[in-house]
N, C-alpha and C positions, 0 to 999 in steps of 0.2 A: 965599515959600519953604516948601514943604511938608516940608522936612527938619526943621523945628522940631517936627514931630509924630511923630518917630521913636518907634516902640514903642507908639503909640496903638492902641486896639482897632479903630476905624473912622475913616477920614479921608474927607471928602465935598467935594472941590473941584468947582467948576463946570468946564465944558469949557475956557473960556479960561484959567483958572488951571492946569489940568492940562497944557494945551498949552504954556503958558509955562514950566512946570517941566520939561517934556520937551525944550524948545528947538526946537519945531517951529512952523511957520507957523500963523497963526490959521485955524481951520476945517479943519485937517489931519485931525482926528478924524472928519470926515464920511466918510472912507474907513475902512470897518470893519477892514481889515487893519492900518492904522496905529493905529487905536484899540486893538485887541487887543494889538499888539506893544508899544506904548508904555505902555499901562495896566499890563501885566504887569511891565514894567521899573520903572515908578513904584512899584508895590506892593512890589517887592523892595527898591528903593532906600530907601524910608522905613520898611521893616521893620514894617509894620502887618498886622493879620490880614485886614482887608477895606478895599477902596477903592471908593467909590461916586462915580462921575463923573456929575454932573447935566448933562443935555444939552439943556435947554430943550424945544422942541417935539419933539425926538427921543427924549424920555424920559430914562432913566438906564441906566448900565452898571455892573454890580457885578462886582468882581474879588475872588476869595477865594484858596483854596489854589492852588498852582501848576497852571496849566492850566485852572482853573475860572473861567468868567465867564458872565454872562447879561445880556441886555438886558431892561429893564423898560419897557414902552411907556407912553405918556401915556394916562391915562384921564380923559375929560371927561364 
């Protein structure tokens, strides 16, 4: 439950943890529209400054101030 981190500066769940906290099906965040929509809602719900969802082979997605997000690719 990511709500235990309310007010933290940065929260870094992995994709399955973030999906579970949003109440969506596993791998739902493979859809970029769902990822952006639910990531922004999760950021707001836990009242944190930044949310970094680690997504395994898909890299990471960082959410910040309202409307700001960016994908960080995997570097091998």
